[in-house]
Phi, psi and omega in degrees: 000127177291143187246154169275173175285154181301323181298318179297319181296314182293324182298329181291344181264350186288154176101359178254148182294339182253021183301312184298313180291325179297312181297319182290318189263336182264345175057214182294331181294332180272353181284150175301150176298131186262055184272137178280169176298324179297317179296317182294332175294330180290347179278348178291153178160181182291153177241149179290153175278341183196169170258132183290336177198185176213148178284157170289154178292311178081314184281145182294148179250158180243098183295328179295319176295320178301318179295324178293319178296322178302330179275000177091019180247118181244130183223123175219127174060031180087349177266139183235139174232128178250133179234163169302150182306137176064028174251154180288148180276356177262161188129282169292159177301143176292154181295333182199165176294322178297319178300314179298318180302314182290323178300313187288347179277338176067022173298331183294345183293327177289333175292319177298318180298325180291344179276001175103195187297327178292325176293320177296320179297318178294324177302317179297316181295321183287324180292324176292318179296319179299317179298321178299322184271321190231004195294336181263328176180141169207125189300326180274315184289340183258018171302152191299313180302315184291318181297319179299314178298316183296316181298317179297316181294322177297314182296321179293329182268000186307319183300330180248343186251341183240307185303319182286354183294151174293162197303312184293321178293319179296320179297321180293320180293316180293327176295317178295319178301317179296320178296318180294324178292322175297323178297314178298325182287324185270328191273054184288338184263001179289139181298142183210161174279171173301318177301314183294320180295319179292315182292328175301315179297317178298317180300318180292321178296314180296318179296321179298328179275334185269330189266143170299139180058039181265017186301323183291325177293318181296315181297311181290325179294317179295322178296317179293321181295318179297321179293319180292322177294321177296328182275319190262342185260125178284161184297334180273003177100356178276167177269149184300333178288342185061022176267110184303318182294331177293322177298318179297318180298316179296319182297321176299312181301319182290323178292322177300316180295316180295318180299317181294317179301316181293320179294331180270009177079015179264151176274134177281131181297150183300324183297330180291317180291316181296318181296317180298324180298316178292319184293317182293329177293318178291320180296325177294326175295322182271353178287139188257163186299343181268005179093001176257212178223165178300134174279117182207144174053047175074017181264181183268174178271357175069011184276002176276010182104000184298308184292320178300316179294322182292324186262352184301328179286352187248152183279190179285169178091161181094161177071021185272357181286168186250350184214124175256097191298314184279319177290335166087037177229140166258144175231133176237129178248116179233094185056238181279349184272125176244128183235129171244146171223137182274112180236031184283149177281165180297138180282162169295150184304323182288346183246008187263010188291346176249349189287152180250161173272070192241021185301134180070016174291146184240147176229138182233139175231133172255099190061228179277000184269130175278128181253295177247134185215201173239166179297320177069183182195180177204167186292344180283342179293146178287175188300320181296315181289323179298328175282318183300322184285354176267353185276163188297326181295345179267006185244163178267075182206186180271144178226134174268125182055223176252021186264164179266156177284351173230157180262121180274128177222152177289134178292144185296325186275327185243338185082001179283145183289128181228140181279134174256113184098186358283161179259175177054045176276131178213157180206149174213153180224145178229153177235122177252184185296325186241355183205163171257147172238127175233124182234132181214158180207162173212162183250032183295337181259000189290319184300319184268321187246351182072020187242143176254133174268126176237134177237128175244135177236127175246118187240117178294140183292341176281358176073019185250357181204138171226127177251134180239154177217120176248133181220153174239122185229150178260119179300149181300333182280352182270113186249003183295147181235019184267359181290155179294166182297318179229142181246109180291139177219162183225132171258118187249139172232110178278119180271148173291150182302335182280356179274128179253140185254137172232141181291150176263191182287345179212178186285356179258005186228136174222153175250135184243114183257138178259119189297317188288316185267341184078004180283150184231132176247146176251127172258125177231135185231155174290339180240160180303147179246127176250160180241128177237154177288143181216190177223161176238109186257006183281000176233164176241120355284167176293164184227153173291144180211184178225154180234135176267138183228127173249122185259149176205170175227115187270144171283120184296346178255006185285159181261001177080004184274348182204175177296149007272001185274356179229132174233128176256148179213160182213143173246125181230137176282118184247349177211125186274352180082000181278000000 
């Protein structure tokens, strides 16, 4: 693909309030497509008169958001644009680059469809209007990631958004669709995210099945899809990002592709079926008692219907194991108490664009109630927030100072922030007659402070008590003496928004109440516990929440066997709600 100069590309992004953060955090993937006039001429060609079929959407829709859009209110990443009812949101400048990015992907079209016939009618009007404004080319809207999402959403919405259009409008939309597919087919070297590379392959597979004479798209799409699965899917069925909600999203896309191929009389390739079998087994391991999924690595809780949609094609069984070695999670089930701990190793730089500095973070569920979780995130968050929720302070683990347990650096190929480390991650678990023991450690703080973080969890099998111990220790082989006299650290527990806090008899005790069940847990620590305001971004919209913080100051020469380098804490069920 012929390129424009860097200066021209950057100039196209200026004038938005989030330009600086967008350029810093989105890297090359956030830059406008640098296509020359010669390249854009290659996008010309014949357009289909119709689609022979259309894929199912698969992904859950939000009817409430659709109803809000019908009223002319558009909201993405905290930015809001109000238009007259049933008017397009483009024309005036978008509130932010993130807002523009989300608009051009057309995920919102399934929300409109969920609002009923009026939503479908507005979808038709908006897709025609978009084609009038951006249908032949737009450097920002035609970035590879965005184009792949838009093409998939258009094909899924075709029965109500394209097919009913009058002939000239339908021809214009199909012509734009054909141009976008040629772009996806030709622009193989354009920088993209892991999500974008996978969705590009899915878009080509769906187009190959839907379009007359689509054999070349189908062949190339299946080849690309097989390559992306080999790159992004771990041997145990998890995603390289170790983000549970990302695994669910991929599984939905793969089932949609397989379903369409079968409906069109095509045979689904074996790799597609085999991969889904592994993925659904891992997703069942990561599925939580409330019907969602574990919040991990900046992902969502899946309670918007994501996990249900991903697992609905599969039967019962699976996911019964207790440790996912490659995906990097331990799970302990003790009666009604479910405990997860993140013990995953550092990802390769090329696969770390979604990963968080969350090593040894813990999540607790009392039956279907979430007690301790992570801040989490979703795609609607702007670039700054999507990065912030990946940092150590957003996780339920120990943090030294205000630093992360991994060092975030921009990846060489995409410019996206990826965590380097932590190293020396290890974990072991034992089962005794009355309790489980899980012990894990990492060396993310060793290079700078010479300290190893170790977390021990003792979980009673009756599910009524968990005792924790966090320590910072200096290995005997570490002889450096340049560390400061005291190293401040924080043990953080991110509470779910439904958890209510009541003070205990002293500053080391708090009571945590679960609204739905009426059950109450007591947290008691060797050191004072403070409560700070936080947020929960794993749902849409986000919610206010609170975070518990235990502070300490470690001796840089300490062995972790006693205070101040060791803090013990315990959670005990003190009221069953009966």
